[in-house]
C-alpha positions as CSV (number, residue, x, y, z in Angstrom):
1,M,72.7,-37.0,7.2
2,A,75.7,-36.9,9.1
3,T,76.8,-40.3,11.4
4,I,77.2,-40.0,14.7
5,S,79.8,-42.1,16.8
6,V,80.1,-43.6,19.9
7,P,83.2,-43.8,21.4
8,H,84.1,-47.2,22.7
9,I,83.4,-47.9,26.5
10,P,83.8,-51.5,28.4
11,E,80.4,-53.0,28.9
12,E,81.5,-53.3,32.9
13,L,82.2,-49.4,33.4
14,I,79.2,-48.7,30.9
15,G,77.0,-50.4,33.5
16,K,79.1,-49.7,36.7
17,I,78.8,-45.8,36.0
18,V,74.7,-45.9,34.9
19,I,74.1,-47.1,38.2
20,F,74.3,-43.8,39.5
21,L,72.1,-41.7,37.5
22,P,68.0,-41.3,37.6
23,L,65.8,-43.6,36.1
24,K,64.9,-40.9,33.6
25,D,68.7,-41.1,32.7
26,V,68.9,-44.3,32.6
27,S,65.7,-44.1,29.7
28,N,68.3,-41.6,28.1
29,C,71.3,-44.1,28.0
30,M,68.9,-46.9,26.4
31,L,68.4,-44.6,23.5
32,V,72.3,-44.2,22.8
33,C,72.2,-47.3,20.7
34,K,71.2,-50.8,20.0
35,H,74.0,-51.8,22.4
36,W,73.5,-50.1,25.2
37,H,70.2,-50.5,25.3
38,E,70.7,-54.2,25.2
39,L,73.0,-53.9,28.1
40,L,70.7,-52.2,29.7
41,S,67.6,-53.8,29.0
42,S,69.6,-56.8,30.8
43,G,68.6,-59.0,34.6
44,L,72.3,-58.1,35.9
45,F,72.2,-54.2,35.0
46,W,68.9,-54.3,37.1
47,K,69.8,-56.7,40.1
48,N,72.8,-53.8,40.0
49,Y,70.9,-50.7,40.0
50,V,68.4,-52.1,43.0
51,Q,71.3,-52.7,45.4
52,K,72.8,-49.4,44.8
53,N,70.0,-47.3,44.6
54,F,67.7,-49.2,47.3
55,D,68.9,-50.8,51.3
56,I,66.6,-53.9,50.7
57,S,69.0,-55.3,54.1
58,D,66.5,-56.1,57.0
59,E,66.0,-53.7,59.8
60,K,68.1,-55.1,62.9
61,F,65.2,-54.4,65.1
62,P,61.5,-53.7,64.8
63,T,60.1,-50.6,64.5
64,G,56.1,-48.6,63.5
65,H,53.8,-51.7,63.8
66,L,55.7,-54.3,64.2
67,Q,57.5,-53.0,67.3
68,V,53.7,-52.6,68.0
69,W,52.2,-55.7,67.3
70,Q,55.6,-58.0,68.9
71,D,55.2,-56.0,72.6
72,P,54.2,-58.3,74.8
73,D,51.6,-56.1,76.2
74,F,50.0,-55.9,73.2
75,A,45.8,-55.5,73.6
76,Y,44.2,-59.1,72.5
77,Y,40.6,-60.2,73.6
78,W,41.3,-64.2,73.8
79,D,41.9,-66.4,77.1
80,D,45.9,-67.1,77.6
81,N,46.7,-71.0,77.8
82,E,48.7,-72.2,80.8
83,D,51.7,-70.8,79.6
84,K,51.1,-67.9,77.7
85,S,52.2,-69.4,74.9
86,N,49.5,-68.4,72.6
87,I,50.0,-64.8,73.3
88,Y,51.4,-63.5,69.8
89,V,50.2,-61.4,66.7
90,F,52.9,-63.1,64.5
91,S,54.5,-66.8,64.8
92,E,57.1,-65.3,62.4
93,P,57.3,-61.7,62.3
94,P,57.4,-59.9,58.8
95,R,60.6,-57.7,58.8
96,R,61.1,-55.0,57.3
97,W,63.9,-53.7,54.8
98,K,65.9,-50.4,55.4
99,C,64.2,-48.4,52.8
100,G,61.0,-48.6,54.9
101,I,58.5,-51.5,53.3
102,V,57.6,-54.2,55.2
103,H,57.6,-58.2,54.1
104,P,56.9,-61.6,55.0
105,A,59.4,-63.6,57.6
106,N,60.3,-66.3,54.8
107,F,61.0,-63.7,51.6
108,T,64.3,-62.8,50.8
109,I,65.7,-61.7,47.7
110,E,68.3,-64.1,47.7
111,S,66.0,-66.8,47.9
112,H,64.3,-65.8,44.4
113,K,66.7,-66.8,41.7
114,D,64.6,-66.0,38.7
115,I,63.3,-62.9,40.0
116,K,62.9,-59.8,37.4
117,Y,64.5,-56.5,39.0
118,K,63.1,-54.5,37.0
119,D,59.2,-55.4,37.8
120,F,61.0,-55.8,41.3
121,L,62.3,-51.8,41.0
122,R,58.9,-50.6,39.9
123,A,56.8,-52.3,42.5
124,V,59.4,-50.4,44.8
125,R,59.4,-46.6,43.7
126,I,55.7,-47.2,44.0
127,L,55.7,-48.1,47.4
128,L,58.2,-45.7,48.5
129,R,56.4,-43.0,46.6
130,T,53.0,-43.7,48.7
131,Q,55.4,-43.7,51.7
132,K,57.2,-40.7,51.3
133,A,53.6,-38.8,50.8
134,A,52.6,-40.8,54.2
135,T,55.0,-38.3,55.3
136,E,55.1,-35.6,53.8
137,L,51.1,-35.2,53.4
138,E,50.3,-36.6,56.8
139,L,48.1,-40.1,56.0
140,D,46.1,-41.3,57.8
141,C,43.5,-44.3,57.8
142,G,39.9,-43.2,58.9
143,A,38.6,-47.0,57.5
144,Y,35.9,-48.7,60.0
145,G,35.5,-45.7,62.8
146,N,39.3,-45.8,63.5
147,E,39.9,-43.7,66.3
148,S,43.5,-43.3,66.2
149,D,45.8,-41.8,64.1
150,G,47.7,-45.2,62.7
151,E,50.9,-44.5,60.6
152,V,50.5,-45.7,57.1
153,E,52.9,-48.1,56.4
154,V,53.5,-50.3,52.9
155,C,54.5,-53.8,52.4
156,L,55.5,-55.7,49.6
157,I,54.7,-59.5,48.8
158,P,55.9,-62.0,46.1
159,W,52.5,-62.6,43.7
160,N,51.8,-64.5,40.1
161,K,48.2,-65.0,40.5
162,D,45.7,-63.5,38.3
163,S,43.2,-62.0,40.8
164,L,44.5,-60.3,44.0
165,P,45.3,-61.9,47.2
166,R,42.7,-63.3,49.9
167,A,42.7,-62.9,53.0
168,E,43.5,-66.4,54.0
169,D,46.6,-66.0,51.6
170,I,47.4,-62.6,53.8
171,I,46.8,-64.8,57.2
172,N,49.0,-67.2,55.6
173,F,51.9,-65.1,54.5
174,F,52.6,-63.3,57.9
175,H,51.8,-66.1,59.7
176,F,48.9,-64.7,61.8
177,N,47.8,-66.4,65.0
178,P,44.9,-68.3,64.3
179,E,43.1,-66.9,67.2
180,M,42.6,-63.6,64.8
181,C,41.8,-65.8,62.0
182,E,37.9,-65.6,62.5
183,D,35.5,-63.9,60.5
184,P,38.7,-61.7,58.4
185,S,37.0,-58.2,56.8
186,T,37.5,-58.1,52.8
187,D,36.6,-55.7,50.2
188,S,36.9,-53.8,47.1
189,E,35.1,-51.4,46.9
190,V,35.4,-47.6,47.4
191,P,33.3,-46.7,50.4
192,S,30.1,-44.4,48.8
193,D,31.2,-41.4,50.9
194,D,34.9,-41.4,49.9
195,E,34.8,-41.3,46.5
196,D,37.6,-38.0,45.9
197,C,36.7,-36.8,49.1
198,D,37.9,-33.5,49.0
199,D,36.1,-31.0,51.8
200,E,37.7,-28.4,54.3
201,D,39.4,-30.1,56.3
202,Y,40.8,-33.1,54.7
203,V,42.0,-34.7,50.5
204,S,40.7,-38.6,50.8
205,W,40.4,-41.5,48.8
206,N,39.5,-44.8,49.7
207,T,39.5,-44.5,53.4
208,L,43.2,-42.5,53.2
209,R,42.9,-39.1,53.8
210,S,45.6,-36.2,53.9
211,F,45.0,-33.4,56.5
212,S,48.2,-31.7,54.6
213,D,47.6,-27.7,53.9
214,D,49.2,-28.3,50.6
215,K,45.8,-29.8,49.5
216,Q,46.7,-29.3,45.7
217,K,49.8,-31.5,46.6
218,A,47.4,-33.8,48.2
219,K,45.3,-34.3,45.2
220,T,48.0,-35.1,42.5
221,F,48.8,-37.8,44.8
222,F,45.3,-38.9,45.4
223,N,44.8,-39.1,41.2
224,W,48.0,-40.7,41.4
225,F,47.3,-43.0,43.9
226,K,43.5,-44.2,42.6
227,K,44.9,-44.8,39.4
228,T,48.0,-47.3,41.1
229,F,45.8,-48.9,43.3
230,T,42.7,-49.4,41.2
231,P,41.7,-52.7,41.3
232,F,42.4,-52.9,44.9
233,V,41.7,-55.1,48.1
234,R,41.0,-53.8,51.4
235,I,41.7,-56.8,54.3
236,L,41.4,-56.5,57.9
237,I,42.7,-59.0,60.1
238,G,41.7,-59.8,63.8
239,C,38.5,-57.1,64.2
240,D,36.8,-57.7,67.6
241,K,40.1,-60.4,68.3
242,M,43.0,-57.1,69.0
243,N,43.6,-54.0,69.4
244,P,44.6,-52.0,67.6
245,V,44.0,-53.9,64.2
246,P,46.2,-54.9,61.0
247,F,44.7,-53.6,57.9
248,F,45.7,-53.4,54.4
249,I,45.0,-52.1,51.0
250,L,46.7,-54.1,48.2
251,A,47.2,-54.3,44.7
252,Q,49.0,-55.9,41.5
253,L,52.2,-53.2,41.4
254,S,54.2,-54.7,39.0
255,P,54.2,-58.9,37.2
256,G,54.9,-60.6,40.0
257,W,54.5,-58.4,42.7
258,V,51.3,-57.2,45.4
259,G,51.8,-54.9,48.0
260,G,50.5,-51.9,49.0
261,V,49.4,-50.0,52.5
262,L,49.5,-51.7,55.9
263,T,48.4,-49.8,58.8
264,S,46.8,-49.9,62.4
265,L,42.9,-49.3,62.3
266,T,41.6,-49.1,66.3
267,L,38.5,-49.7,66.6
268,T,35.8,-49.5,69.2
């Protein structure tokens, strides 16, 4: 059998070239030889890959739900104190990376020196696929009789426990107003009337619905979403305290990371 020799390329040049490639091609490059596999498996390579391909700098101004929930005229149902200093949703508002992912205010990539970027990348890719589907497939959420078209956004939280977050964890991560924290709703079961629902008007699973005309594309997405987000937890914060209310659908996306859907529900 003929021996194939691999031309010598400086390590720093290999890394600089490969970070421009799609992940499938990165995987192929790892098969070139043992040396390339070791180089492209390093934490430094994946850190550079993430920084080159995803904009994880914060937006300058809040958008989407974060903008709505930071508007001083949001609908709240508790008594003002004299100086109205208790009128807020978040004491420290979450931030959104420019790639679209919402994260807790006190979390920065730079503050986590031991971050495993390959695991982080997996979580980010799942969320960006969900975010893309939200737009292309016209996703909305029908949980608890939602009466509005709350935009489906995505969020990410560093998480190293074996179990999924509780409502109390989410309240602390996102610094919700104590007025909103009574009786949060938590559930981890798919509603009986929403298991792989496919009627004439929409395709749905686990309270998310797609009204896209491309029902086959919607079914493909929900098949993937179901596998990726099982097990899950749904958490509703601020019910009977404000409108619209924050609603989360969260799952373990990769080692060290929990994330998923963040949307708003208008309830009556």
